[in-house]
C-alpha positions as CSV (number, residue, x, y, z in Angstrom):
1,X,20.0,-34.8,-8.8
2,X,19.8,-34.5,-12.9
3,X,23.0,-34.0,-14.5
4,X,22.0,-30.9,-16.1
5,X,20.5,-29.5,-12.7
6,X,24.0,-27.8,-11.8
7,X,24.1,-25.9,-15.0
8,X,20.6,-24.3,-14.7
9,X,20.5,-20.6,-13.2
10,X,18.7,-20.1,-10.1
11,X,15.3,-18.2,-10.5
12,X,15.1,-15.5,-7.6
13,X,12.1,-13.7,-6.8
14,X,12.2,-11.3,-3.8
15,X,9.0,-11.1,-1.4
16,X,10.0,-8.0,0.2
17,X,10.8,-5.1,-2.1
18,X,9.5,-1.5,-1.8
19,X,8.4,1.5,-4.3
20,X,6.3,4.2,-4.3
21,X,6.2,7.4,-6.8
22,X,8.0,10.4,-6.1
23,X,5.9,13.0,-4.5
24,X,5.2,15.2,-7.3
25,X,4.2,12.2,-9.4
26,X,1.3,11.5,-7.1
27,X,-0.7,14.5,-8.4
28,X,-1.8,13.0,-11.6
29,X,-3.1,9.9,-9.7
30,X,-5.3,12.0,-7.4
31,X,-8.7,12.8,-8.0
32,X,-9.0,16.4,-9.5
33,X,-11.1,17.7,-6.6
34,X,-7.9,16.9,-4.3
35,X,-5.3,18.6,-6.6
36,X,-5.5,21.9,-5.0
37,X,-5.1,20.6,-1.6
38,X,-2.3,18.6,-2.7
39,X,-0.6,21.7,-4.2
40,X,-1.0,23.5,-1.0
41,X,0.3,20.3,1.1
42,X,3.2,19.8,-1.2
43,X,4.4,23.5,-1.0
44,X,4.8,22.9,2.6
45,X,5.9,19.2,2.9
46,X,9.6,18.4,3.6
47,X,10.6,14.6,3.5
48,X,11.5,13.6,7.2
49,X,13.7,10.8,6.0
50,X,17.1,12.1,5.4
51,X,18.4,8.5,4.3
52,X,16.1,8.7,1.3
53,X,17.7,11.7,-0.1
54,X,20.1,11.5,-3.2
55,X,20.0,9.0,-6.1
56,X,19.1,5.8,-4.3
57,X,15.5,7.0,-3.9
58,X,14.8,6.9,-7.7
59,X,14.8,3.2,-7.6
60,X,11.6,3.5,-6.0
61,X,9.8,4.8,-9.1
62,X,12.4,4.5,-12.0
63,X,11.4,1.1,-13.7
64,X,14.5,1.1,-16.1
65,X,16.9,1.6,-13.0
66,X,15.0,-0.8,-10.9
67,X,15.0,-3.6,-13.3
68,X,18.8,-3.1,-14.0
69,X,19.4,-3.1,-10.1
70,X,17.2,-6.3,-9.8
71,X,18.8,-8.0,-12.3
72,X,22.3,-7.4,-11.6
73,X,21.4,-9.2,-8.3
74,X,19.8,-12.1,-10.2
75,X,16.2,-11.4,-9.2
76,X,13.5,-11.7,-11.9
77,X,10.4,-10.9,-10.0
78,X,9.3,-9.0,-6.9
79,X,6.6,-8.4,-4.4
80,X,6.1,-4.6,-3.9
81,X,5.4,-3.0,-0.5
82,X,4.8,0.8,0.0
83,X,7.9,2.8,0.6
84,X,7.4,6.6,-0.2
85,X,5.2,9.1,1.4
86,X,1.5,9.2,0.0
87,X,0.0,12.3,-0.5
88,X,-1.4,14.3,2.8
89,X,0.8,12.1,5.0
90,X,3.6,13.5,7.2
91,X,5.6,10.3,7.0
92,X,5.5,7.0,5.0
93,X,2.3,5.0,5.2
94,X,3.9,1.9,7.2
95,X,5.3,4.2,10.0
96,X,2.1,6.5,10.3
97,X,-0.2,6.2,13.1
98,X,-3.9,5.3,12.4
99,X,-5.6,8.2,10.6
100,X,-7.7,10.4,12.9
101,X,-11.2,11.3,11.7
102,X,-10.2,14.7,10.4
103,X,-7.0,13.3,8.5
104,X,-8.9,10.2,7.0
105,X,-10.5,11.7,4.0
106,X,-7.3,13.2,2.8
107,X,-5.2,10.2,3.8
108,X,-7.7,7.9,2.1
109,X,-7.1,10.0,-1.2
110,X,-3.4,9.6,-0.8
111,X,-3.5,6.0,-0.3
112,X,-5.7,5.6,-3.3
113,X,-3.4,7.7,-5.3
114,X,-0.7,5.4,-4.3
115,X,-2.6,2.4,-5.3
116,X,-3.3,4.0,-8.9
117,X,0.3,4.7,-9.3
118,X,1.3,1.2,-8.2
119,X,-1.1,-0.4,-10.6
120,X,0.4,1.4,-13.5
121,X,4.0,0.6,-12.2
122,X,3.3,-3.2,-12.0
123,X,1.6,-3.1,-15.5
124,X,5.0,-1.9,-17.1
125,X,6.2,-5.3,-16.1
126,X,3.2,-7.6,-15.1
127,X,5.1,-10.9,-15.1
128,X,7.9,-9.4,-12.5
129,X,5.9,-7.2,-10.3
130,X,3.3,-8.1,-7.7
131,X,1.9,-5.1,-6.0
132,X,0.5,-4.8,-2.6
133,X,-1.9,-2.0,-2.3
134,X,-2.7,0.2,0.8
135,X,-5.7,-0.2,2.7
136,X,-7.2,1.9,6.0
137,X,-9.9,0.4,8.3
138,X,-11.4,3.6,9.3
139,X,-14.6,2.7,7.4
140,X,-15.4,-0.8,6.5
141,X,-17.3,0.3,3.3
142,X,-14.3,2.0,1.9
143,X,-11.9,-0.8,2.9
144,X,-14.1,-3.3,0.9
145,X,-14.1,-1.0,-2.1
146,X,-10.5,-0.6,-2.1
147,X,-10.0,-4.4,-1.8
148,X,-12.2,-4.7,-4.9
149,X,-10.5,-2.0,-6.7
150,X,-7.1,-3.4,-5.9
151,X,-8.2,-6.9,-7.1
152,X,-9.7,-5.5,-10.4
153,X,-6.7,-3.5,-11.4
154,X,-4.1,-6.4,-11.0
155,X,-2.5,-5.7,-7.6
156,X,-1.9,-9.0,-5.7
157,X,-3.0,-8.0,-2.2
158,X,-3.4,-5.5,0.5
159,X,-1.7,-4.0,3.6
160,X,-3.5,-2.9,6.5
161,X,-1.0,-1.0,8.4
162,X,-1.2,0.9,10.5
163,X,-3.4,-1.3,12.7
164,X,-5.8,0.5,15.2
165,X,-4.6,0.6,18.7
166,X,-7.3,-0.2,21.3
167,X,-7.4,-1.6,24.8
168,X,-10.2,-4.0,23.5
169,X,-9.0,-6.3,20.6
170,X,-11.2,-6.5,17.6
171,X,-12.1,-10.1,18.1
172,X,-13.5,-9.5,21.6
173,X,-15.6,-6.4,20.0
174,X,-16.8,-8.7,17.4
175,X,-17.6,-11.5,19.8
176,X,-19.5,-8.9,22.2
177,X,-21.5,-7.7,19.1
178,X,-22.6,-11.2,18.2
179,X,-23.4,-12.2,21.5
180,X,-25.3,-9.1,22.8
181,X,-28.2,-9.2,20.6
182,X,-27.2,-6.5,18.3
183,X,-25.3,-8.5,15.7
184,X,-26.4,-10.7,12.6
185,X,-25.8,-13.8,14.6
186,X,-28.1,-12.8,17.7
187,X,-30.9,-15.2,18.5
188,X,-33.9,-14.5,20.6
189,X,-35.0,-17.3,23.0
190,X,-38.5,-17.9,24.5
191,X,-38.6,-18.0,28.2
């Protein structure tokens, strides 16, 4: 150990913090075509989580309050996962079921609004914040577009929750597709 090592402060980076906008803040991050639906949804929405009512919840979106709280714990950087309820959801993203086909367009709009908000939130302190965007697997083209958007806008990764529940695993479905003659790896042999 170097003699000066005992005097150096530890640098602490937390890899599991959570943030999200206040419900009303998400409105400006929605596409304009979704805002009337948001207003109707917001008028009927009630937060299902009583533990997030009160002053503690503001650390999810209040940058100055969040920084002061982290610094008081000696934390200089954070990886940020979703925590609040995105537009059009019944509850938080990470505890919601897979979007049903009729829910998917609105939930996709809500997750994209969250990602836009998170990119702005992280841009306020880019050396301290690494945001993890939200993704859906309902439509692979949408998921690819969202991964690209996340990368192009400074977020550092993506979360694929909730995962689809199926009696057949994704890997076995892919294996069946590629060996059944319908996938890109299929081959025809002469007999």
